[in-house]
N, C-alpha and C positions, 0 to 999 in steps of 0.2 A: 434713400437716394440723396445724393449731394450734387452741388453744382460748383464748377470752378471757373473763375475769370482771372485769377492771379497766376497767369500763365496761359496755356491754351484754354479755349472755352470748351468744357466737357461736361457730360452728365456721368456721374460715378454711381455704379450699383455693384454691391458685393465685390468690391476691390477691382472692378473692371471699369475702364474709362471708355465712354462712347462719344464720338464726335458727330455732330450734325453735318449734313452735306452743305457745301457752299459757304464761303466766308461771310456773305451777306446775311444768310440765315443765322449763322453763329453770332454775327454782330447784333441782330435783332434780339436774340435770346439774351445776350450779355446786357443789352440796354435795359431790358425788363428786369434782369437780376440786379442791376445797379440802381433801379428805381423800385425796389421791392416795397410792397405795401401801398403803392400808389396806382391809381387807375390812369393809364396812359392812352391818350387819344391817337387815332390813326394819323392825324395830321402831325402830331409830335413824333410819331415813329418815322414818318416820311422826312421830316426835318432832320431827325437824328441820323438817318441813313444817307441822305443826299444833300443836306444843307439847302442852299438856294438853287440847286441844279437838279431838281427832281425830274425824271423823265415822265412822259405822258402815261406810261404803264406803271407808275409808282404804286398806285392803289392796289392793282392786281398783284404786283410783286410782293407787297406787304401781306396781302391776303394769302398768297401761296406760301410765303414763309411761315405765317402763323399756322396754316394747315399742316405743313411739314413738322413744325415743332410739336403741335398737339399730337399728331400721329406717333411721332417718335417717343414722346414721353409716355403716351398710353401704352405703347408697345413694351416699354421698359418697366411698366407696372405702376406708373404714377397716377393713372386715371386722368381725368380732364382737369388739370390744374391751371390751364391757360383759359381763363373765363373772359367773356366780353359782352358788351352791350352797346347801346347808343352812345354812352358817355366814354367808351374806350375799353381797354383791355387791362387785366391785372393778372399777375402770376401769383397763385396761392401756394407759396411754399414758406416754411419757417425760416427766420433769419439765420439760425444755426446750420441750415442746409446749404448756405451760400458762403464760400470761403471769404469773399470780401467783407460780408457783413459780420462773420465770425471773427475775422481779423480785427475789424473796428471795435467789436465788443471786447475783445481781449486787450486791446490797447487802452480803451477807456477804463476797464477794470484795473489794469496795471497802474494807471495814474492814481486811481483812488487808493489802492493799497500802499503805493509809494508815499502818498501824502501822510499816511499814518505811520510811516517808518518800516513797513513790511517789505523791505527791498528784495528779500529772497523770493517772496511770492510774486513780486512785480517782475523779477527776472524770468521766472518760470512762465508767467502769463505772456510776456513779450516774446520769449523764445517759441512758445507754442503758436503764437500768432504769426511770427515770421516764418515758421516752418511750413506754413500753408502756401508760401510762394513757390511756384514751380518754374519761374522764368519771367520774361517781360509780360506784363498784364495784357489781356486781350490779344494774345500773340497771333492768333489765326483768325481774327475777326476783322471785318471791314465795315466802314461807315464814316460819315462826316464827323460824328461825335468822338470817334475812337481816340484820335491824337490827344484831345483835351482831357478825356477821361483817363487815358493812360498816364498823362502827366500828373493828374491829381493823385492817382493811386501810387505812383512812384514817390511823390512827395510824402505821402502818408507812410510809406515803407521807410524812407530815410528818417523821418521824424521818430518812428518806432525804434530804429537802430540808435538814434541819439538818446532816446529815453532809456534804452537798454544800457548804453554806455554810462549814463548817469547812475542807474541803479547798481551796476557792477562796480563803479568807482566808489559808491557809498559802502559797498561791501569789502572794499580794499583789494579788488581784483584788477589792479591797474595793468599788469602785464597781459592778462587775457584780453583787455580792451584794446591794447596796442595791436595785438595780433589780429583781432577781429575787425578793427576799424580801418586798418591800413588799405585794404582793397577798395573800400568805399571812398576814401579820400583820394585815391588814385583815379577813381571813376568820376568823382564830383569834386575836383580840386578847389573850386571857388565857393563851396558851401561853407559858410562861416561857422555855423553852429557845430557842424561835424568836425571842422578843423580845430575848434576850441577843445572838443573832447579828446582829440588826438594829442594836443599839446599837454593837457592835464594828465592824461594817462602816461605819456612819456616822462613827464617831470616826476610823477609819483613812482615810476619804475626806476628812478635814479638816472634818467637820461636827459638831463637838463639841456645839454648842448643840442641834442636832436629836437627837443621841444622848441627851442628858439629858432633852429633852422627851419622847422615846419612853418613857424609864423612868418619868417622872412620870405620863404617861397610863396606863401599866400599873398603877402603884401606886394611882391613883384608881379605876380599874375594879375592881381586886381588892378594895379596901375597900368599894366600893358593892355589889358583887354577892356577895362571899364573907365580908366582914367580917374579912379577913386582911391581913397585911403581906407584902411580897415576900420570897422566900427569901434565904438568906444569900449564895448564889453571885451572884445578880443584884445584890444590894445592894452586895457588894464590888466588882462590876464598875462600878457607878455611882460609887463612891468613887474608883476608879482614873481613870475618865474625868473626874470633877470636878477631880482634882489633875493631870490630863494626864500620868498615870504609866502608862497602858496601853501595853504594848510594841507596837511595829510588828511586822508579819510578818517572819520571818527573811529576810535578804537572799538573793537568788538571782542567779546569773550569767545575764545576758541573752544568749541565743544569737541569732545572726542569724535574721531572719524572711524567708525567700525569698518573692519575689512574681513568679514566672516566667510567669504566665498572659498570653497575648497579649491585645491590646485586644478588648473586646466588639464585636460587629458592630452598628453603629449602625442599619442597616436590617433587623435581624432580624425575620422575619415568620412568623406561624403557629406551629405546633408547641406550642401551649399545653399540650395533654395530655402530650406527650412531655417537655417541660420539667418539668412537675409530677412525672411519674413518675421522671425521673432525680434530681430534687431529693430526693424521698422516699427513694430508694434510698441516697442519700449521707448523709441526715441523720436519717431516722426508722426506727423498728423495728429498730435495730441490735442485734446479738447482743453480750452483755457481754464475750465473750472472743474474738470472731471479727472479722477485718478486713472492712469493708464494701467490696464490689467491684461496681461497676456497669459494664455494657458496652453500647455502641451499635454495632450491625452494620448494614451496608447497602451498596448498590452505589456505585461511584464517582460523585461529583457529587450524591449525595442529601442532603448537608448534615450529615454526621456531626460534622465538626469544628466547624461553626457551632453546632450544638446543644450539643456538649460545652463549648465556651467559654462560651456563655450560661449553661448550668447551673452550671458551675464558678464563675463570677462570683457567681451567686446564692447558692451554698453557701459562699462564701469566708468569710463572717462566722462560720460554724460551725467554721472551722479557722483560728483566730487565730495559730497558730504557723507558718503559711506555706503556700504553694501552689507545687508543683513541676510543670513542664510540659515535655514534649518531643515533637517530631514524629519518630516512629521510622522514617519513610519505608518502611513495610512494603510498599507497592505498587510500590516502585521496585526496580531490579535489585540494588542493594546497600543493604539495610536497615541501620540503625545497629546497631553492636555494643553489647550491653548493658553491657559493661565501660566503654566510652567514656561512655555515658549516666550510669553510676554516678559516674564521675569528675566530671562536670558537676554532678550533684546534690550530691555531697559538698562541692564548692567553694561551692555556694550555701548549704550548711548551716554554713559557717564552717571547714571543714577546709583547712588549708594544703596546697597542691599537693604539697609535699615529703613530707607525711604520708599521702598516699593510697597504699594498697598496690597492687602490680602484679597480684596474683592476683585473679581474678574473685570467688572465694568469699570472700576476705578483704575485698574492697570491699563485697560484699553484707552481711557481718557488721557492718562499721563503719557502713554506711548505716542498717541496722536499729537499731543501738545509738543513733545520733544522733537518730532520730525516736521512739525508745521513750518512752512517757509524754507525747508531744507530739501536738497535734491538727494534723495536716498533711494536706492534700489533694494527691494525686498524679494528674496527668492524663497518660496514655500514649496519645498520638494516633497513629492510623495504624499500628497494631501488625501485625507480620507473622505471629507465631506465639506459641504458649505458651512455647517455649524462650527467645524474645527477652524476654518480659516477666516471666517468673517471678523472675529475680534482682532485679527492680525493685520487687517487692511488699514494703511494710513488714511487720514482724512484729507491730506493736502494734495492738490493737483500737481505739485512739484515733484512728487514721488512716483514710483512705478513699482508694479508687482508682477512677478513671474511665478506661475503655479505649474506644478506637474502633478498628474494624477492618472490612475488607471481608468478612471471614469471621467467623462465630461461633466464638470460641476456647473451645470447650466443655471443653477440658482444664484451664482455669483453675478450680481448686476454689473453690466458693462464689460465683462470679460470677453476677449476675442480669442477663440480657441483654434489651435492647429492640431489636427489628428495626425499622429506620427505613424507611418506605415513601415513595414519591413524594408530592408535594403533591396534595391534592384540587383540582378545577378552581377552586374559589373561592380557595383559598390561593395557587395559582399566579398567578391574576389579581391578587391583592393584592400579591404580591411584584413582579410586573411593574410595577404602579402605583407602588410605593415606589421601585424602581430608576429608572424613567423619570422620575417625579416632575414631570410638567409638565401633567397634566390630560388627556392624550390617551387614556389607558386608560379613564377614567370616561366620556369623550365618545364613545368608539368601542368600547363594551364587547363587542359581538358579535365584532369582529375580534380583540380581546384574548383572548376565549375560544378563538378558533381558534388563535392563537399558543400559548396554554397547552396546547391539545390536541396541537399538532404538536411541542411540547417534551416531551410525555409526562409533564408534571408534574414533570420532573426539575429540582430547584432550580438546579443549575449551568446547565442549558440556558436556563431562564427568566431567570436573572441575565444570561447572555450576550445574550439577546434584548433585555432591558431596556437593557443597555449600548449595544447597537447603535442603539436608538431615541434614547438620550441623545446619541449622537454624530451623529445625523441628525435634528435637531429639525423639519425640514420634511417628513419621511416621514409618510405616513398608515399606520396599523397594517395596513390591508388590503394595502399594498405588501409589508411584511415577511411577512405571512401567505402571500402568493403566492410569495415567494422560498422560504420554508420548505416550501411545499407540494410542491416538486420533491424527491422522495425521494433522487435521485441526488446532489443538491447540498446536502441539508439539513445534513449534518455539517460541510461546508465553511463554511456560513453561521452555524453555532453556534460561532464562534470570535471572540474579540476580546482584544487585549492578551495577557496570560498566562493567560486563561481559555479553555479549549478542551475541548469534550465529547469529541472523538475522542481527544485525548491522554490524557484521564482513563480512557477505556475501554481504550486501548492498553496502559496499565500492567497492568491485570488480565489482558488477553489474553496478553501476553508472558510472564507468570508461569506459564502453563499448560504441561503436557506436550504434545507434538505431536499425540497422538491426541485429547486433549480439545479442542485448538484446531480440529482437523478436524471434530469433532462439532459445535462451536459454529457453524462455517461452514455445515455442511450443514443443521442444524436451522433456521438463519436463512433458508433458502430457502422455508420453508413459511409461508404467510399464514394461520395458524390462531391462535385466541386462547389455546389451551393444548393440552397433549398429555400422554400417559402414556409410561412408560419404554420400551414396546415400539417406539415410533417411533425412539428412539435405536438400539435393536438392529437395526431394519430398515435404517436408513441406513448404519450401520457394518458391517452383515453380521456381527454378533457375537451371542453369547448375551446374554440380557437382563441377567444378573448382571454380565457384563463391561461392558456399555454403561452400566448403572446406576452403576458406579464413576466413569465419566467424567462422567455427569450430575451426580453429587454434587460432583465437582470444580468444575463450572461453578456450582453453587449456592454452594459455599464461596467461590468468587471473586466472588459477587454478580453474575454475568453471566446467571444464570437465577434465577427465584424458585420455590421449592416452594410450591404452593398447597394442599397437604394431600391427603387421600384422597377420591376421588370416590365417587359412588353405587355404583359397581361394585367398590370396594375397591382401585382403582389409584392409585398416587401420581402426582400431576399437576404439571406444570411450565409456566411461561410466561416469555416474553421481555418486557422493556421495549421499547417501540417503537424507541428510539434504539439499543439494543443489537442489536436485529434488523437495523437498517440497517447498523450497523458489521459484524456477522457476514456479511451479504450482500456488503458491500464487500470484506471479506477473501476471501470465496469467489470473487468475480470476479477478484481479483488472484492467488489461489493455486491455484485448482482449474480444470481445463479445462471447457469447455462440456459435453463428453460426460460428465464425472464429475458435474457438477451435474444434468444431465438424468437420469442413471441414479439418482442419489440421490432425486430427486423421484418417479421411477417406483416405486422400492422403497417409499417412504413411502406414496404414494397407493395402491399395490398392497396394502400391508399393511392399510390401512383397509378396502379392498375385501374382502380375504380374510376378515378377522374379521367385517365387517358381513354378508357373504353367508352365512357359516356360522351366525351368530346370528339373522339375519332369518328363516331357515327355521323358527325356533321362536317367532316373534312372531305371536300370533293376529291375524287380520285377513282382509280380502277374499282368498279363495283363488284369486288369479290365477295363471296359469302363470308359473313363474320363467323368464324369457327374458333371457339375458345376452349380453354381447359378448365381444370377444377381448382385453380388457385383461389384462395379466399379473397373476397372483396368486402372490406368493412363498410358499414353504413357511414357515409360522409355527409352529414347534414349541411356542411358549410360549402359544398360545391355549388358554384354559380352556373346554373343551366343556361343562362343567357350570355355566358362568357364567349368571347371570340375564340373558336377552337384553334385557328392557326396561330393567333398571338400566344395562346397558352403553350402550344407545342414549341413555338419559337423560344419562349422563356425557359421551358423545361428540357429543351433538346439535349444539351450536354449532360444534364442531370439524369435524364432517362437512359441515355446510352451508358453512362457510368453505372446506373442501377442494374441494367441488363447484364453488364460485364460482371458485376458483383454477384448477381443471382446465379450466373453460370459458374463462377468460382466456388460458390457455396453448394452447387449441385441442385439448385431449386429449379428444376426443368419446367414445371407447370407455370411458375411465375415468369421465367425467362421467355418462354415462347408466347405467353399471353401479352407481356409487355412489348416484345418485338413485333407481334402482330398489330398492335395498336399504332406502331410507328410507321407502317408501310406506306399508307396513303400520304402521310406527311413527308416522308423521305421523297416520295415520287413528285409531289407538287413543288417541293423546294429544290428538286434536281440534285439531291444528296445521294447519288447512286453508289459512290464508294462506301459511304457509311452504311447504306442499306445492305450492300453485299457483305461487308465485314460483320455486321450484327447477325444477319441470318446465318452466315457460315458458322459463326461461333455457337449459336444456339442449336443448329443442326448437329454439330459434334456432340453437344451435351445430350440432346434428345436420343441420338443413336446409342450413346453410352448407357443411357437410362432405359432404353427400350420403349421410348415414348413415341409411338408411331404417329399419333395425331399431331404432336408438336413438330415432328420431322416433316410430315406432309404439308402442314400449313407453311412452314418456313421454306420448304422447297418450291412451293407454288410461287411465293414472292421472289425467291432467289432466281428461279428460271426466267422470270420476266426481266429482271435487271441485267442478268448476264446476257440474255439474248438481244435486248434492245439498247443497252447502255454500256457496253464494254467494247474495247477494240482489240483485246488480246484473244484472237481466235486461232486456234491451231487447226481447225477444220471448218466445215461449213456450219454456220450458226444454226440455221433452221433444221439441219439434220440432228444436231444435239437437242434442239428444242423439241423435235418430234419424239425422240427417245424419252426425254424427261416427261413429256406430256402423257405418254402411254403408261409410264411407271406411276405417275401421279393418279391416273384413273384407277389403277390397281390398288394403290394404297388407300385411297378414299373409299373404294368399294369394300376393301377388307374392314374398314372402320364403320361401314354402313352409312357413310356420310354422303348422301346423294347430291347435296348442294356443292360439295367439293368436287364430286365427279363431274357435275355440270361445268364448273370452272375449268377442269382439266380437259374435258371434251372440246371446249372452245379452243384451247391450245392445240389439240390434235387437228382441228379444222384448219387453223392457220398454217400449221406445219404441212398439211396435205396440199393446201393451195400453193405453198412455196415450191413444192417439188413438182407441181403441175398436175396433181391428182385432184382435179376440181370436183369430180363426182364423189370421191371419198370425203373430200372436205365438206360437201353438203350433207353427207350422211352424219358425220361427226357433229356438225352444227345442229341438225335436227334432233339428234340424240341429246345434245346439251340443252336444247330448248325444251324438250319433253321433261327432262329432269328438273329444270328450273321451274317450269309451270307446276309440276307435281309438288314441289316443296315451297312454293310461294317466294321463290328467289327472283325478285323483280330485276335486280341488277344482272343476274345470270341470263334472264330472258333478253335483255338489251344486248349483252355481249354476244349471245348466240345469234341474234338477228344480224349483227354487224359481221360476224364470221361468215354467215351464209351469204350476205351481200357481197363480201369480198370474193367468195368462191364463184358466185354468179357473175361477178365482174370479170373474173378470169375466163369464164365461159362466154363472155361478151353478151350476156343477157342483162342489159342495163335496166329493162323494165322491171324484172323480178328483183334485181338488186335494189332499185329505188323503193320497191314495196317493203322490203325487209328493213331498209334504213328508216323508212317512215315509222314502222312498228317500233324500232329501237328508240327513235326520238320520243315517241309517245310514252314509252315505259320509263325512260331515264328522266323525263320531265316530271312524271308522276313521283319518281323516287326523289327528285330534288337534288340531282347531282350535276352541277353546272360544268364540272371538268369533263365528265364523260359526254355531256351534251355537246361541248365544243368539239370533241373527237368525232361524234356522229355527224355533226355539221361539216366537218372536214371531208369525211367520206362522201357526203352528198355533193360537196363542191368538186371533188375528184370526178364523180360520176357526171356532173353537169358539164365539166370541161371536156370529158370524153364524148359526150353527146353533142357538143358544139353549142350548148346553151350558156354562153359566157356571162350574160347578165344575171341569170339565176345563180350561176357559180359564184360570181362576185358578191351577190347578196348574202349567201349562206357563209362564205368564207369571211366576209367582214364581220358577220355576227359571231362566228367562232373566234376570230381574232380579238374582238371586244371582250369576250368572256375570258380568254387566256390572259389578256393584259390586266383585266380587273383582278384576276387571281395571282398576278405576277408569276405566271406559269410558262416558263420559257420552253419546256419540253413540247407542250401542245402547240405553242406558237410557231415552232420550227416548221412543222408540216403545213400549217396554214400559209405561212410565208412562201413555202416552196410551191404550193399550188397556185398562189396568187402570181408568183413569178412566171409560172407556166401559162397562166391565163393572160398576163400582160404580153408574154412572148407571142401568143396567138394573135393578139390585137396589134402587135407592133408598137406597143407602149414602151417608151424608153425606161420606165421604172422597173422593167423586168430584171435588168442587170443588178441594180442596187438591192432589190428585194432578194434575189437569188444569192447574192454575196452575203447578205445578212443571215439568211437561212443557213448557208454553209458555215459561217463563223459560229453561230449558236450550236449547230450540229457538232462541230469540232469541240467546242467548249464542253458540251455535255456527253461526249463520246457516243453520239448517236450514229453509228456506222451506216445504218440503213438510209437515214436522211442525208448524211454527208454524201453518200454515193449518188443519191437521187439529185441533190443540189448540184453536184459536179456535172451530172448529165444535162441539167437545164442550162448551166453556164456554157457547156459545150455546144448546145443547140444555139445559144445566143451568139457565140463566136462564129458558128457556121453561117448564121443568117447575116452576120456582119462581114462575111467574106474573109475570115481569118482562120483557115483550116488548121494551121500549125498550133495556134493557141487552143482551138477546139480540141485537138488531139490530146494535148497535155491534160486537160480536164477529163476527157473521156477515158484516157488510159487509166487514170487513178480510179475513175468510177467503175470501170470493168474489174479492176483488181479487187476493189472492195466488194462488188457483187459476187465475185467468186468465193469470198469468205462468208458471205451471207447465205448463199445456197438458195436464193429465190430465182427460179429459172426464167420467169417472164421478164423480170427486171434486167437480168443478165443479158437476155436475148435483145431487149430494146437498146441497152447500152452498147452492145456489140454492133448493132445495126447503125447506130449513130457514129460509132468510131469508124466503121467502114466508110461512111460518107466523108468523114474528115480525112481519112487516109487516101481516098480516091484522088484527091488533088495533090497528094504528097508522095505516096508510094503505092502504086497499083497492086503490088504483090501483097503488101500488108492489108490493103483494103479487101482483096479477095479472101484472105484467111479469115478476116473478121466477118465478112458476109457469109462465108461458108459455115462458120460456127454458129452464127445467129440463125441461119436457115435450118440447121439441124435441130436447134433448140425449139424453133417454132413448130417444126414437124412433131417433135416430142410432146409439145403442148397442144397438138391438134389445131394449130392455127395456120392452115394452108394459105389463107389470104395474105397474112403477114409474110410468110415464106416466099410467096410468089412476087411480092412487091420488091424483093431485093434483087440487085443486079446479079447476073449469072457469073 
């Protein structure tokens, strides 16, 4: 953490700047920073902020400001560095954490070294200190002390520039001083010491007349504004210049200026942010006594060298004493020896070959002596290790080093690393266009995007693809895209001349130990977007800690990327697509088919073992857990206390990809078991499209394999999602639901799976209630209940009781319905499934509203809503909101409209046609009660249309009755048609009372 006052007052963490609220709070923080190491009394703070005009609330304002500063610093990770007591407050931070203190230290050190004649080092120190300034000091702070403090700081800055001019003049850099000092003289034209430096620099640049003109301009200003004559020192300087007697700078021996950088890349593309970042690390915010070291890490072919060369050329003007460059060949079998590199560097610095020591340590000492006090940039490209580059680091803070490596060399003290990623799609297309350079990319952009995708955004691969297009001017881009689309040939086709993706990857692979190579090959077999460390343990059949060591070796070699910690607290990793292809290619060459198949089985089985264990604790539809025969390896590292929803959140895309791959490989038992573990998660997260797609694909595989169990389990879930969470109905949803339910009963019966039969019989009960066959529904419900009780299927018992309660509700037997709901609630609480508990409470709320007990209804609905929101379960929440809206409507509570509209919006978002239709009905009733029949009719027309696709007769009849009421005030003929249809439906439902209540 650092603090800035030489500009805006900020707290800097990890390259991010944070501003405290209110100028006065920033003023107090700045005051403490400027009084670092001192204990400041509250009275001194008040005096600093208000002077002699402190308000009566000054003490409390200071207290509040201190509280804000403490809280913000603690939040940013500093801990309680603002300490206080009876004698005052003190800020416990180091001087080098505050830019003003670091600036002062840099200036003091510069004066010390300049007094010994080390003017190069003095220049570097002064430039480093002045680079800390970001604008007017204390720019956004307020306080009585600020103006005086700002003036003192500005004075110190100007003095530092004058010291810098002196040091540069001693080095013979007069022209540079002229350029640099001119804006300061314009801003402070009456500052005598600054003016004297300008005159000296102009004279030594051969511009005697201009030097004298500068003096005369100063003399005139001084007379006009102050009525004074120039001081003796500057007057004597004018006399020396006039007589051409001012001595030149002392002569200095000119050392060779090495310029070893390779040529810049003419078609360099993209990387604007990275170039800026590297440039800043090499040139800005440098420590006065520490060497600036920047590092670029990334996989082979990602463009590290290209970026380094471009950045070095841009920074070269800041290092006029030379640029050293070497390719250390770190990815090759025999990296360069640092002693040989030092010999090369020393010769470039002017050392005769005969004077170069043989000992590595002596070479390092001579090298560091040669660059001491000089501004030299050293580029160490393609480094292998810390040991290789440590002797090559200069000792002088005036120098800078830029390293590239496939691994982050974290042992290099003080290095600031940038991880270079692959190109974005736009950048990759831009590079392809620049390399091909004939207009084809612009004209065939969609094919160019496909080529960029198949290259995985890897700059080397894109450059090879562009080179192939250049060599084949008649090719259409679609042709190359088709060629690259063949995974087995892709690496062969990403080669041209001396550019080859496979060769680049092979260098990293060959540097690995045998077990890490094996891990790369086996992990490459899985078509998943990312994975956690346990997968490595599963495929290697080793403890996680052992496997993690090899994983990190792959990350260090840039053959895997660490993507951070996931929602479940697991470290995750991912392949680049081309690395995965290379790993798979090596597996086919080095591992037998049996070994590859066994590794896949261990990996998929690992996902299944964990998912099955955690799915048992995911709240959702309490279906019977019916699984297949896929192997589940013993996974000792599974955390049984892990949050199951967080784990599924982290593994969601990976599990879907794993299911897709098991289907492609024909592994039906694994496929349906994995998909079955996902169903409750899909449901609670509202991922109905994904649920439908997964189950449909697995059903196709199970049918092809004759796997009746897998097909039945998948159809059980698919029926639920299609019935309740899709809007594409070509017929009546509940009619199809009934057909599916009866077929499922038969399938589970053929399997002898009575728990599955219970689940299917519950669906039969729901379907019977929908068509108005309440007696039949009760029979199915009782059959489901008996099957569940016989098999110890507690969730099935709860579902059966709810289905019976719904049927009894259709028969208007609320007493019996409540009895069954009470039984369902008891069982589901025993099971510990809060999601279905919320559903049971909903049905209780519906019953209480029907019975007119609105207080009891509100109690259970609020309880249900609290559970749904705790689980972030929008699906269950919709029905609760719907019933609350109906309850509010009965009470005349104005919240009815807002809650109904919320229910409708959520229903539409999650394609819940049933609840959308019901929400529209409630909104229609609200509009009727408000005397707006036209608006009511619009809602109710859509409600009726949806109920026709649902096929639930009682809901359709109720919606028609409400629509008739709306039409009654608009179009009597339409009203009669609606009432007649509703009456017919009520008679079919044996509800003569409702039929009689309708107008004739």
